C-alpha positions as CSV (number, residue, x, y, z in Angstrom):
1,M,-37.9,18.3,51.6
2,E,-37.4,22.1,51.5
3,D,-38.3,24.0,54.7
4,F,-41.4,26.1,54.4
5,E,-41.9,29.6,55.9
6,Y,-45.3,31.1,57.3
7,N,-46.4,33.9,59.1
8,F,-46.1,32.8,62.8
9,E,-47.1,36.2,64.4
10,L,-50.2,36.7,62.4
11,L,-51.2,33.1,64.1
12,K,-50.3,34.0,67.6
13,A,-52.0,37.7,67.1
14,T,-55.4,35.7,65.5
15,R,-55.3,33.6,68.4
16,E,-55.4,36.6,70.7
17,S,-57.7,38.5,69.3
18,K,-60.1,35.9,69.3
19,K,-59.6,35.5,73.1
20,I,-58.5,31.7,72.8
21,T,-55.7,30.0,74.9
22,A,-52.8,28.2,73.2
23,H,-54.2,25.3,76.1
24,S,-57.6,25.3,74.6
25,I,-57.0,25.6,70.9
26,A,-54.4,22.6,71.4
27,V,-57.2,20.3,73.2
28,D,-59.5,21.0,70.1
29,L,-56.9,19.8,67.8
30,C,-55.6,17.0,69.8
31,L,-52.2,18.7,70.3
32,A,-50.2,19.3,73.1
33,E,-49.9,23.3,74.5
34,R,-45.8,23.1,73.3
35,H,-47.0,22.3,69.9
36,I,-48.7,25.5,69.7
37,K,-46.3,27.4,71.0
38,S,-43.6,26.1,68.9
39,I,-45.7,26.9,65.8
40,E,-46.4,30.3,67.2
41,E,-42.6,30.8,67.8
42,N,-41.4,29.5,64.5
43,S,-39.4,26.2,65.9
44,L,-39.0,22.6,65.2
45,Q,-38.9,22.0,68.9
46,Y,-41.4,19.0,69.8
47,F,-42.1,18.1,66.5
48,S,-40.3,14.9,65.1
49,S,-40.0,15.7,61.7
50,Q,-41.1,19.4,59.4
51,S,-43.9,17.1,57.6
52,I,-45.7,16.6,61.0
53,K,-45.3,20.4,62.2
54,Y,-46.8,21.4,58.3
55,T,-49.7,18.9,59.1
56,A,-50.2,20.6,62.4
57,L,-49.6,23.8,61.0
58,K,-52.6,23.6,58.3
59,K,-55.0,22.3,61.1
60,Y,-54.4,25.3,63.4
61,I,-54.7,27.6,60.4
62,A,-58.3,26.2,59.9
63,A,-59.0,26.1,63.4
64,L,-58.5,30.0,63.4
65,G,-60.6,30.7,60.3
66,L,-57.7,31.9,57.9
67,K,-56.4,30.1,54.8
68,N,-53.6,28.5,54.2
69,E,-52.3,31.3,51.6
70,D,-52.7,33.8,53.8
71,V,-50.4,32.3,56.2
72,I,-47.9,30.0,54.2
73,F,-45.6,31.9,51.9
74,N,-45.4,30.2,48.8
75,F,-48.2,28.1,49.7
76,N,-48.8,26.2,46.5
77,E,-45.1,25.9,45.3
78,V,-44.3,23.9,49.2
79,D,-45.4,20.5,50.2
80,P,-43.0,19.0,52.6
81,T,-45.4,16.0,52.9
82,P,-42.9,13.1,52.2
83,S,-43.3,11.0,48.6
84,L,-44.9,8.1,50.1
85,L,-47.7,9.6,52.1
86,K,-48.9,11.5,49.1
87,M,-52.1,10.2,47.3
88,T,-51.6,9.5,43.6
């Protein structure tokens, strides 16, 4: 699985501009606040794999009202979902 790159600064700036705390969005997404901070700092810390982080990232993007294509670079070319979990 290849690493994916995304605009983590945009996520934090959007959340803060909407006056949403990291804690409240974490609760809404059934994540821990440390996961939100890890995503906003472009860190893998607190995630057991890239694919789990990728899934959490997409949930976070949607919760902020953004589009995956606007945040994840080369979104249409990157999919770190393990092949066993992909729908055929």
